[in-house]
C-alpha positions in Angstrom: -20.5 -12.2 42.1 -18.3 -9.5 40.5 -15.6 -11.4 39.7 -16.6 -14.4 38.8 -18.1 -11.8 36.3 -15.0 -10.8 35.5 -13.0 -13.6 35.4 -15.7 -15.3 33.1 -15.7 -12.0 30.8 -11.2 -12.8 30.5 -11.4 -16.5 29.9 -14.0 -16.0 27.1 -12.4 -13.4 25.4 -9.3 -15.9 25.9 -11.0 -18.7 24.4 -11.5 -16.4 21.3 -8.3 -15.1 20.9 -6.9 -19.4 20.6 -9.7 -19.6 18.3 -8.3 -16.6 16.1 -4.6 -17.4 16.1 -5.7 -20.8 15.4 -7.3 -19.4 11.6 -3.1 -19.7 11.2 -1.6 -21.6 13.2 -2.9 -24.7 12.5 -2.5 -26.5 9.2 -5.7 -28.4 9.8 -7.7 -24.8 9.9 -9.2 -22.8 6.6 -6.4 -20.8 5.9 -4.2 -23.9 5.3 -6.8 -25.1 3.3 -7.2 -22.3 1.2 -3.2 -21.7 1.0 -2.6 -25.8 -0.2 -5.0 -25.2 -2.8 -3.5 -22.0 -4.6 0.1 -24.4 -4.0 -1.6 -27.1 -5.9 -3.1 -24.8 -8.4 -1.0 -22.8 -9.3 1.9 -22.4 -7.2 2.8 -26.0 -8.4 1.6 -26.2 -11.8 3.8 -23.4 -12.5 7.0 -25.3 -10.4 6.0 -29.1 -10.8 9.4 -29.6 -9.0 8.7 -26.8 -6.1 10.7 -28.7 -2.7 8.7 -29.5 -0.6 9.8 -26.8 2.1 10.0 -24.7 0.3 5.9 -25.4 -0.1 5.7 -26.0 3.2 7.3 -23.2 4.3 5.4 -20.9 1.6 1.6 -22.6 3.1 2.7 -21.0 6.5 3.3 -17.3 4.9 0.5 -18.0 3.0 -1.6 -18.7 5.9 -0.6 -15.9 7.7 -0.6 -13.4 5.6 -4.4 -13.6 5.1 -4.9 -13.8 8.8 -3.4 -10.7 8.6 -5.0 -9.2 6.3 -8.5 -10.7 7.1 -7.5 -8.7 10.9 -7.2 -5.4 8.7 -10.6 -5.8 7.7 -12.2 -6.5 10.7 -10.5 -3.5 12.1 -12.2 -1.4 9.1 -15.0 -2.9 10.4 -15.6 -4.8 6.4 -15.5 -8.2 5.4 -13.0 -9.2 2.5 -14.0 -10.9 -0.9 -13.0 -14.3 -2.2 -11.0 -12.2 -4.5 -9.4 -10.0 -1.8 -8.3 -13.6 0.1 -7.3 -15.2 -2.9 -4.6 -11.6 -3.4 -3.7 -12.0 -0.1 -2.9 -15.8 -0.4 -1.1 -15.3 -3.1 1.1 -12.2 -1.0 2.3 -15.3 1.6 4.2 -17.1 -2.4 5.5 -14.2 -3.4 6.9 -12.4 0.4 8.0 -16.9 0.5 9.9 -16.6 -2.6 11.3 -12.8 -1.8 13.0 -14.8 1.7 14.1 -17.4 -0.4 15.8 -16.0 -3.3 17.9 -13.4 -0.8 18.5 -15.8 2.7 18.7 -19.2 0.5 19.9 -18.1 -3.3 22.2 -15.2 -2.3 21.0 -13.0 -4.7 22.6 -9.5 -4.9 20.9 -6.1 -5.2 22.4 -6.2 -8.4 21.5 -9.8 -9.7 17.9 -9.0 -8.0 17.7 -6.0 -10.3 18.8 -8.1 -13.5 15.6 -10.1 -12.3 13.4 -7.3 -12.4 14.2 -6.0 -15.8 15.2 -8.7 -17.5 12.8 -11.5 -16.9 13.6 -13.1 -20.0 17.0 -13.9 -19.0 16.4 -15.9 -16.2 17.3 -19.5 -15.6 16.4 -20.6 -12.3 13.0 -22.5 -11.8 13.2 -20.6 -8.0 13.3 -17.4 -10.1 11.6 -17.5 -12.0 8.3 -18.8 -9.8 9.2 -15.0 -7.8 8.6 -13.4 -11.3 5.7 -15.2 -11.7 4.0 -14.6 -8.1 5.3 -11.2 -8.2 3.2 -10.0 -11.5 0.2 -12.7 -10.6 -0.7 -9.9 -7.1 1.0 -6.9 -8.8 -1.3 -7.1 -12.2 -4.4 -7.2 -10.0 -4.0 -3.5 -8.9 -5.1 -0.9 -10.3 -3.9 2.5 -10.0 -3.3 4.6 -6.6 -3.2 0.3 -5.0 -0.3 -0.6 -7.5 1.8 2.5 -6.6 1.2 1.8 -2.7 1.6 -2.1 -2.9 4.8 -1.8 -5.6 6.7 0.6 -2.9 5.9 -1.2 0.2 6.8 -4.6 -1.6 10.5 -3.0 -2.8 11.0 -1.6 0.6 10.6 -4.3 2.2 12.5 -6.0 -0.7 15.2 -3.4 0.5 14.8 -4.6 4.8 15.0 -8.6 3.4 18.6 -7.8 1.8 19.2 -5.7 4.8 18.2 -8.8 7.0 20.7 -11.5 5.6 23.4 -8.6 7.2 21.8 -9.3 11.1 23.8 -12.3 11.6 27.2 -10.0 11.3 29.0 -10.4 14.6 30.6 -7.1 14.1 26.5 -5.9 14.1 25.2 -3.9 17.5 22.0 -5.1 18.6 20.2 -1.6 17.8 21.3 -2.1 14.4 20.1 -5.5 14.4 16.6 -4.4 15.8 16.3 -2.0 13.3 17.0 -3.7 10.6 14.0 -6.5 12.1 12.0 -3.3 12.8 12.0 -2.8 9.2 11.3 -6.2 7.4 8.2 -6.3 9.7 7.1 -3.0 9.5 7.4 -2.9 5.6 5.9 -6.4 4.7 2.8 -4.8 7.2 2.3 -1.9 5.1 2.8 -4.2 1.5 -0.2 -5.8 3.0 -2.3 -3.3 4.5 -2.1 -1.5 0.7 -3.7 -4.5 -0.6 -6.5 -3.9 1.4 -7.9 -1.5 -1.0 -9.4 1.0 1.4 -7.5 4.4 1.1 -4.6 4.7 4.3 -6.6 7.8 5.3 -9.8 5.8 6.4 -10.3 5.7 10.3 -10.2 2.9 12.0 -13.2 1.8 13.3 -12.9 1.1 17.2 -16.2 -0.2 18.2 
């Protein structure tokens, strides 16, 4: 009897885990539907010729960022607001474009710094969209929250630039692992900074 109860508990937890994962792992989930709505109403409005492949990639990043931030809210013991969920989706669009300008456009550090400091000089629709999404996210943040988010996003961008080197055959496995850890780690810290709660706030464990 005890074994049956234990197995039933494990099965129930597995079902719950699969249900959670499918929030971002299924294109039919509400997370993906919300992402599509942001892309349709904001992203494509700003850039009508957004490539379909980039749009789809953006949709997945957005759903994943919303999932991650919602998980943070659960750990902290409170619910997100509609405005916060929209911000998390928009941050996914920004992260997608950060990845794109580095990996696809092959922009170097100097070009990206010029892009950030002289936005009026950008002529590419993609880099213009990147600046638009950057402002869309950052203008919603105030005071300490903005400082933290801006700091971690810049760290993430630096890690993204380094990640372009991970396929270099001369790099050791440890060096590649470090690049991947930095990229994923700073992205998580950036998303965590968007929650709005203090970083020293104890996580709810019960």
